[in-house]
C-alpha positions as CSV (number, residue, x, y, z in Angstrom):
1,X,0.0,0.0,0.0
2,X,1.2,3.5,-0.8
3,X,2.2,5.3,2.4
4,X,0.3,8.5,3.2
5,X,2.3,11.6,2.3
6,X,3.4,14.1,4.9
7,X,1.8,17.6,4.6
8,X,3.7,20.4,2.9
9,X,6.3,21.6,5.3
10,X,5.3,24.7,7.3
11,X,8.8,26.1,7.5
12,X,11.5,25.6,4.8
13,X,15.0,26.7,5.4
14,X,17.4,27.5,2.5
15,X,21.2,27.6,2.4
16,X,21.9,29.6,-0.8
17,X,25.2,28.0,-1.7
18,X,27.3,27.9,-4.8
19,X,27.2,31.4,-6.1
20,X,30.9,32.0,-6.2
21,X,31.8,28.5,-7.6
22,X,29.1,28.8,-10.2
23,X,30.5,32.1,-11.4
24,X,34.1,30.8,-11.4
25,X,33.0,27.9,-13.7
26,X,31.8,30.6,-16.1
27,X,35.1,32.5,-15.8
28,X,33.2,35.4,-14.1
29,X,34.0,37.1,-10.8
30,X,32.4,35.7,-7.6
31,X,30.3,38.9,-7.3
32,X,28.6,38.0,-10.6
33,X,27.5,34.8,-9.0
34,X,26.0,36.7,-6.0
35,X,24.1,39.1,-8.4
36,X,22.7,36.2,-10.4
37,X,21.8,34.3,-7.2
38,X,19.9,37.3,-5.9
39,X,17.7,37.1,-8.9
40,X,16.5,33.6,-7.9
41,X,15.2,34.7,-4.6
42,X,11.9,36.4,-5.7
43,X,10.8,33.5,-8.0
44,X,11.6,30.9,-5.2
45,X,9.6,33.0,-2.6
46,X,6.6,33.1,-4.9
47,X,6.9,29.4,-5.6
48,X,7.1,28.6,-1.9
49,X,4.0,30.6,-1.3
50,X,2.1,28.8,-4.0
51,X,3.1,25.5,-2.5
52,X,1.6,26.5,0.8
53,X,4.8,27.0,2.7
54,X,4.2,29.6,5.5
55,X,7.7,30.4,6.6
56,X,10.8,30.5,4.4
57,X,14.2,31.3,5.9
58,X,17.3,32.0,3.8
59,X,21.0,32.1,4.8
60,X,22.2,35.2,3.0
61,X,25.4,36.2,5.0
62,X,27.0,34.4,7.9
63,X,29.1,35.7,10.8
64,X,32.0,33.8,9.2
65,X,31.5,35.4,5.8
66,X,33.3,38.6,7.0
67,X,36.5,36.6,6.5
68,X,36.1,36.7,2.7
69,X,38.0,39.1,0.6
70,X,37.1,42.7,1.4
71,X,36.0,43.4,-2.2
72,X,33.5,40.6,-2.1
73,X,32.2,41.5,1.3
74,X,31.7,45.2,0.2
75,X,29.9,44.1,-2.9
76,X,27.6,41.7,-0.9
77,X,26.7,44.5,1.6
78,X,25.7,46.8,-1.3
79,X,23.8,44.0,-3.0
80,X,21.9,43.2,0.3
81,X,21.1,46.8,0.9
82,X,19.6,47.1,-2.6
83,X,17.8,43.8,-2.1
84,X,16.1,45.1,1.1
85,X,14.3,47.7,-1.0
86,X,13.3,45.1,-3.6
87,X,12.1,42.8,-0.8
88,X,10.0,45.6,0.7
89,X,8.2,46.1,-2.6
90,X,7.6,42.4,-3.0
91,X,6.5,42.0,0.6
92,X,3.9,44.7,0.3
93,X,2.6,43.4,-3.0
94,X,2.3,39.8,-1.7
95,X,1.2,40.7,1.9
96,X,4.3,39.0,3.2
97,X,6.0,39.7,6.6
98,X,9.8,39.9,6.4
99,X,12.1,39.5,9.5
100,X,15.9,39.9,9.5
101,X,17.7,37.3,11.7
102,X,21.2,38.0,13.0
103,X,23.2,40.7,14.8
104,X,22.0,43.9,13.1
105,X,24.4,46.0,15.2
106,X,27.3,44.6,13.2
107,X,25.9,45.7,9.8
108,X,26.9,48.8,7.8
109,X,24.6,51.6,8.7
110,X,22.9,51.7,5.3
111,X,22.1,48.0,5.3
112,X,21.0,48.2,9.0
113,X,18.6,51.1,8.2
114,X,17.1,49.3,5.2
115,X,16.7,46.0,7.3
116,X,14.9,47.8,10.1
117,X,12.6,49.6,7.7
118,X,11.8,46.4,5.9
119,X,10.8,44.8,9.3
120,X,8.8,47.7,10.5
121,X,6.8,48.3,7.3
122,X,5.9,44.6,6.8
123,X,5.2,43.6,10.5
124,X,1.5,43.7,10.1
125,X,1.3,41.7,6.9
126,X,-0.6,38.5,7.3
127,X,0.7,36.2,4.6
128,X,3.8,34.2,4.3
129,X,6.8,35.1,6.6
130,X,10.2,35.5,5.0
131,X,13.3,35.3,7.3
132,X,16.6,36.6,5.9
133,X,19.7,35.7,7.9
134,X,22.3,38.5,7.6
135,X,25.4,38.6,9.9
136,X,23.9,35.4,11.4
137,X,25.6,32.5,13.0
138,X,23.9,30.0,15.3
139,X,26.6,30.0,17.9
140,X,26.5,33.8,18.0
141,X,22.7,33.7,18.2
142,X,22.8,31.3,21.2
143,X,25.4,33.3,23.0
144,X,23.5,36.6,22.5
145,X,20.3,34.8,23.7
146,X,22.0,33.4,26.8
147,X,23.5,36.7,27.8
148,X,20.2,38.5,27.6
149,X,18.4,35.7,29.3
150,X,20.8,35.5,32.2
151,X,20.7,39.3,32.6
152,X,16.9,39.2,32.8
153,X,17.0,36.4,35.3
154,X,19.4,38.3,37.5
155,X,17.4,41.4,37.4
156,X,14.2,39.5,38.3
157,X,16.0,37.7,41.1
158,X,15.5,34.2,39.5
159,X,18.1,31.4,39.3
160,X,19.1,28.9,36.6
161,X,16.5,26.3,37.8
162,X,13.8,28.3,35.9
163,X,15.6,27.8,32.5
164,X,13.9,25.4,30.1
165,X,13.8,24.9,26.3
166,X,10.7,27.2,26.0
167,X,12.4,30.0,27.9
168,X,15.6,29.8,26.0
169,X,13.9,29.6,22.6
170,X,12.0,32.9,23.5
171,X,15.4,34.7,23.5
172,X,16.5,33.4,20.1
173,X,16.2,35.5,16.9
174,X,13.4,33.1,15.8
175,X,11.2,33.6,18.9
176,X,7.6,32.9,18.0
177,X,8.6,31.2,14.7
178,X,8.0,27.5,14.3
179,X,11.2,25.4,13.8
180,X,12.1,24.4,10.2
181,X,10.6,21.2,9.0
182,X,12.9,21.0,5.9
183,X,16.4,22.4,5.2
184,X,17.5,22.6,1.6
185,X,21.2,23.2,0.8
186,X,22.2,23.9,-2.8
187,X,25.5,23.2,-4.7
188,X,26.3,19.8,-3.2
189,X,27.9,20.6,0.2
190,X,26.4,18.6,3.1
191,X,26.8,20.6,6.3
192,X,24.8,23.1,8.4
193,X,27.5,25.8,8.4
194,X,26.5,27.3,11.8
195,X,22.9,27.8,10.6
196,X,19.8,27.5,12.9
197,X,21.4,24.6,14.8
198,X,19.1,24.8,17.8
199,X,16.0,25.2,15.6
200,X,16.9,22.4,13.2
201,X,17.3,19.7,15.8
202,X,14.6,17.6,14.1
203,X,14.5,19.1,10.6
204,X,14.7,16.9,7.5
205,X,17.7,17.7,5.3
206,X,17.8,17.8,1.5
207,X,21.0,18.3,-0.4
208,X,21.1,19.1,-4.1
209,X,24.0,19.5,-6.5
210,X,22.2,22.3,-8.2
211,X,24.0,25.7,-7.5
212,X,21.8,28.4,-6.2
213,X,21.8,30.6,-9.3
214,X,20.3,27.6,-11.2
215,X,17.9,26.5,-8.5
216,X,14.4,26.6,-10.0
217,X,10.8,26.4,-8.8
218,X,10.8,22.8,-10.0
219,X,13.8,22.0,-7.8
220,X,12.0,23.5,-4.8
221,X,8.9,21.4,-5.6
222,X,11.1,18.3,-5.9
223,X,12.7,18.9,-2.5
224,X,9.3,19.4,-0.9
225,X,8.0,16.1,-2.4
226,X,11.1,14.3,-1.1
227,X,10.2,15.7,2.3
228,X,6.6,14.5,2.1
229,X,7.7,10.9,1.5
230,X,9.8,10.7,4.6
231,X,8.8,9.3,8.0
232,X,9.4,11.8,10.8
233,X,9.6,10.0,14.2
234,X,11.1,12.6,16.5
235,X,13.0,9.9,18.4
236,X,10.0,7.6,18.6
237,X,9.7,4.1,17.0
């Protein structure tokens, strides 16, 4: 008998990998790969919305990416600032809420300003939620959360015995957002790269050799169907 399919994942997480290598294969600079990769974001967001996905998170720039060549980092910051404006227009057209995950204080002022504006102007939208991770690292997120949580406990005169998973989760950048059901990483690498490690404790992983600039709506649908055929046990038999 054919097994019953899982429902469409509520939250899909994307690691947008392979831009630089894709560009190199075409004898183009890495920045060209990032530019072309950025053009894939809008169609994939719209495709995810049509599939019924309610939350889509994307790893755009990690805390470790600052170690890349300065020219590439500067180009990425300008590209991301420009994309914040494009994302605002898309979010308002499609009634989408957009949230920026990561340490905004470490961003260039222009990008920080655009990120805060994007969050503020879309906060009351009731459709799909887009989460863009910029200057984000899971270890950094957990350290920031722990420091704020411990400061609050000390101020309230409480001790560590009051800490549980629910309390700690409420201090993470994703507070109030359901954990990812499915993580998709493009371009063939098979690792998390310090991405939503707490939140993806029970996510299903899907790795594809397709580089992000070539990742299509059909590739997304294929990943979602692969997820739907799996058996999620959460540690149970």
